[in-house]
C-alpha positions as CSV (number, residue, x, y, z in Angstrom):
1,M,0.0,0.0,0.0
2,M,1.4,3.4,-1.0
3,K,2.0,5.9,1.7
4,P,0.0,9.1,1.3
5,A,1.9,12.1,0.1
6,R,2.9,14.5,2.8
7,P,1.0,17.8,2.9
8,K,2.6,20.6,1.0
9,R,3.1,22.6,4.2
10,T,5.0,19.7,5.7
11,R,7.3,19.3,2.7
12,L,8.0,23.0,2.7
13,R,9.0,22.8,6.4
14,A,11.3,19.9,5.7
15,K,13.0,21.9,2.9
16,V,13.4,24.9,5.3
17,R,14.9,22.6,8.0
18,Q,17.3,21.0,5.4
19,A,18.4,24.5,4.1
20,S,19.1,25.6,7.7
21,R,21.5,22.7,8.2
22,L,23.5,23.2,4.9
23,P,27.1,24.2,5.5
24,S,27.6,27.9,5.2
25,L,30.1,30.7,5.9
26,S,29.5,33.2,8.6
27,D,28.7,36.8,7.6
28,G,32.2,37.8,8.8
29,A,33.9,35.2,6.7
30,V,31.9,36.2,3.6
31,A,32.9,39.9,4.2
32,E,36.5,38.9,4.5
33,I,36.6,36.9,1.3
34,E,34.7,39.7,-0.6
35,G,37.4,42.1,0.7
36,L,40.2,39.8,-0.6
37,I,38.7,39.3,-4.0
38,G,37.3,42.7,-4.5
39,Y,33.8,41.5,-5.3
40,K,30.5,41.6,-3.3
41,F,28.1,38.7,-3.8
42,S,24.4,39.2,-4.3
43,D,23.8,35.6,-3.5
44,R,26.0,34.7,-0.6
45,A,25.0,31.0,-0.7
46,L,27.0,30.7,-3.9
47,L,30.1,31.7,-2.0
48,S,29.4,29.2,0.8
49,R,29.0,26.5,-1.8
50,A,32.2,27.4,-3.5
51,M,34.1,26.8,-0.2
52,T,32.3,23.6,0.7
53,H,34.1,20.3,0.2
54,A,32.1,17.2,-0.7
55,S,33.1,15.7,2.7
56,A,30.9,18.3,4.4
57,T,27.8,17.6,2.3
58,Q,27.3,13.9,2.7
59,E,23.9,14.4,4.3
60,F,22.7,16.4,1.4
61,G,24.4,15.0,-1.7
62,A,27.3,16.2,-3.8
63,R,25.3,18.9,-5.6
64,F,25.7,21.1,-2.5
65,S,29.5,21.0,-2.6
66,Y,31.8,23.0,-4.8
67,E,32.2,20.3,-7.5
68,R,29.7,21.8,-10.0
69,L,31.0,25.3,-9.5
70,E,34.5,24.0,-10.0
71,F,33.5,22.5,-13.4
72,L,32.1,25.9,-14.5
73,G,34.9,27.9,-13.1
74,D,37.5,25.8,-14.9
75,R,35.9,26.8,-18.2
76,V,35.6,30.4,-17.3
77,L,39.3,30.5,-16.3
78,G,40.3,28.8,-19.6
79,L,38.3,31.3,-21.7
80,I,39.7,34.4,-20.0
81,V,43.3,33.2,-19.9
82,A,43.1,32.1,-23.5
83,D,41.9,35.6,-24.4
84,L,44.7,37.3,-22.4
85,L,47.3,35.2,-24.1
86,F,45.7,35.8,-27.6
87,R,46.1,39.5,-27.0
88,K,49.4,39.5,-25.3
89,F,51.3,37.3,-27.7
90,E,50.0,38.7,-31.0
91,G,51.1,36.7,-34.0
92,E,52.1,33.7,-31.9
93,P,50.9,30.4,-33.4
94,E,48.6,28.0,-31.6
95,G,51.7,25.8,-30.8
96,G,53.1,28.7,-28.8
97,L,49.9,29.6,-27.0
98,A,48.9,26.1,-25.9
99,P,51.8,25.5,-23.5
100,R,51.4,29.0,-22.0
101,L,47.7,28.2,-21.4
102,N,48.6,25.0,-19.7
103,A,51.1,26.8,-17.5
104,L,48.5,29.3,-16.3
105,V,45.4,27.1,-15.8
106,N,47.0,24.0,-14.3
107,R,46.4,22.7,-10.8
108,D,49.6,24.3,-9.3
109,A,48.8,27.8,-10.7
110,C,45.2,27.7,-9.3
111,A,46.4,26.4,-6.0
112,A,49.0,29.2,-5.8
113,V,46.2,31.8,-6.4
114,A,44.1,30.2,-3.7
115,Q,47.0,30.4,-1.3
116,K,47.6,34.0,-2.1
117,L,44.0,34.8,-1.4
118,M,44.1,32.7,1.8
119,L,41.1,30.7,0.8
120,S,42.1,27.6,2.8
121,K,41.1,29.5,5.9
122,Y,37.5,29.5,4.8
123,L,37.3,26.0,3.4
124,I,34.4,23.9,4.9
125,L,35.5,20.3,5.5
126,D,34.3,17.5,7.7
127,I,36.5,16.4,10.6
128,A,38.1,13.5,8.8
129,E,39.2,15.6,5.8
130,E,40.4,18.3,8.2
131,R,42.6,15.8,10.1
132,A,43.9,14.4,6.8
133,G,45.3,17.9,5.9
134,G,42.6,18.9,3.5
135,R,43.4,22.6,3.8
136,E,46.9,22.1,2.5
137,K,46.1,19.7,-0.4
138,V,47.0,21.2,-3.7
139,S,44.1,19.5,-5.4
140,I,41.5,21.0,-3.0
141,L,43.1,24.5,-3.1
142,S,42.9,24.3,-6.9
143,D,39.3,23.2,-6.8
144,I,38.1,26.0,-4.6
145,C,39.9,28.6,-6.7
146,E,38.0,27.4,-9.8
147,A,34.8,27.0,-7.8
148,L,35.1,30.6,-6.6
149,L,35.4,31.8,-10.2
150,G,32.3,29.8,-11.1
151,A,30.4,31.3,-8.2
152,I,31.4,34.9,-9.3
153,Y,30.4,34.1,-12.9
154,L,26.9,32.9,-11.8
155,D,26.4,35.8,-9.4
156,G,27.7,38.7,-11.5
157,G,28.6,37.5,-15.0
158,L,31.8,37.2,-16.9
159,K,33.1,40.8,-16.2
160,P,33.8,40.4,-12.5
161,A,35.2,36.9,-13.0
162,A,37.5,38.2,-15.7
163,K,38.6,41.1,-13.5
164,L,39.7,38.8,-10.7
165,I,41.5,36.5,-13.2
166,E,43.3,39.4,-14.7
167,T,44.4,40.7,-11.3
168,Q,45.4,37.4,-9.7
169,W,47.0,35.8,-12.8
170,S,48.9,38.9,-13.9
171,P,52.1,38.0,-12.1
172,L,52.0,34.5,-13.7
173,L,51.3,36.0,-17.1
174,Q,54.1,38.5,-16.9
175,S,56.5,35.6,-16.1
176,L,55.8,34.0,-19.4
177,G,58.5,35.4,-21.7
178,K,59.8,32.6,-23.8
179,R,57.5,29.8,-24.7
180,P,57.5,27.3,-21.8
181,K,58.9,24.0,-22.8
182,D,56.7,21.0,-22.1
183,P,58.2,18.7,-19.4
184,K,57.5,15.7,-21.7
185,S,59.7,17.2,-24.4
186,L,62.4,18.1,-22.0
187,L,62.4,14.6,-20.5
188,Q,62.5,13.0,-23.9
189,E,65.5,15.2,-25.0
190,W,67.4,14.4,-21.9
191,A,66.6,10.6,-22.1
192,Q,67.8,10.5,-25.7
193,G,71.0,12.4,-24.7
194,Q,71.7,9.7,-22.1
195,G,71.2,6.9,-24.5
196,F,67.8,5.8,-23.0
197,A,64.8,4.8,-25.0
198,T,61.9,7.3,-25.3
199,P,60.1,7.6,-22.0
200,T,56.9,5.6,-21.7
201,Y,53.8,6.6,-19.9
202,E,51.1,4.5,-18.3
203,I,47.7,5.7,-17.0
204,I,47.4,3.8,-13.7
205,G,44.3,5.2,-12.1
206,Q,41.3,7.5,-12.2
207,V,39.3,8.9,-9.3
208,G,36.6,11.5,-8.9
209,P,33.3,12.2,-10.7
210,D,32.9,12.1,-14.4
211,H,32.8,15.9,-14.8
212,A,35.9,16.4,-12.7
213,P,38.2,13.3,-12.9
214,E,41.7,13.1,-11.7
215,F,44.1,10.8,-13.5
216,A,47.3,9.1,-12.3
217,A,50.2,8.5,-14.7
218,R,53.5,6.7,-14.3
219,V,56.6,7.5,-16.4
220,L,59.3,5.0,-17.1
221,V,62.8,6.1,-18.2
222,G,65.6,3.5,-18.5
223,D,66.7,2.1,-15.2
224,L,65.5,5.1,-13.2
225,D,62.8,4.7,-10.5
226,P,59.3,5.2,-11.9
227,V,57.6,8.4,-11.0
228,E,53.8,9.1,-10.7
229,G,52.0,12.3,-11.5
230,H,48.4,13.5,-11.2
231,G,46.2,15.8,-13.3
232,T,42.7,16.5,-14.4
233,S,43.4,15.0,-17.9
234,K,45.6,12.1,-19.0
235,Q,47.9,14.6,-20.7
236,D,48.2,16.7,-17.6
237,A,48.9,13.7,-15.5
238,Q,51.7,12.7,-17.9
239,R,53.2,16.2,-17.8
240,A,53.1,16.1,-14.0
241,A,54.9,12.8,-14.0
242,A,57.5,14.1,-16.4
243,K,58.0,17.2,-14.4
244,L,58.5,15.2,-11.2
245,M,60.9,12.8,-13.0
246,L,63.0,15.9,-14.0
247,E,63.0,17.2,-10.5
248,A,63.7,13.9,-8.9
249,N,66.9,13.5,-11.0
250,N,68.0,17.1,-10.8
251,I,67.8,17.4,-14.6
252,E,68.8,20.9,-15.8
253,G,66.6,22.9,-18.2
254,L,63.3,22.3,-16.4
255,A,61.0,25.2,-17.3
256,S,59.2,26.2,-14.1
257,N,56.0,27.1,-16.0
258,G,56.1,24.2,-18.3
259,V,53.3,22.1,-16.9
């Protein structure tokens, strides 16, 4: 026998109670973040969601965490940075723009901006993730940086999101003089110079939701110890592995912005 539907008033009360329990930032924290980023939110709930890790939303489902905003913010960041590069390096072919784009929108770059803005202070985590050092994880810092951009875009449109990107990414953009050399190319050149075969890469794992996966890649070079790297695409994971291999073996010529 089917249970009778709850009265509309009861359902509304249930929704109100659920909303009151959703993770949220204090008014003081919101004001501090707005001061740091130079933007005032009309919908403060968006900012709270951008700072909420999935571990803190298990009762309500992943849609209340930053994951969807991160997906959106990643695309906003890519568009604005691509536009900045297109205008700054006039006449540069696509082959020269792509590695610069990778250098500016990768996980390390986003995490560096999050650290500069001190966003980890406002991150909403559950106790287990807090104890696991979630506030210092590069992957999470990168995620909340992109989620913040997604929240700003939804709240105020592309203009304020672009303004924040231009402000925070300007030092990184100015550091890109010569075309950054891809770590995979650097590693291959070095390996060939040492008489090794061409480095080989293996995708050894994938975690996370379909819209925001993280891949793990292993690079093998001669008799050197294998090294693993992680990234949001298979190519990014391979680049990260190559970069770590270069660093682990103190190989000269590593471009700091090459990933």
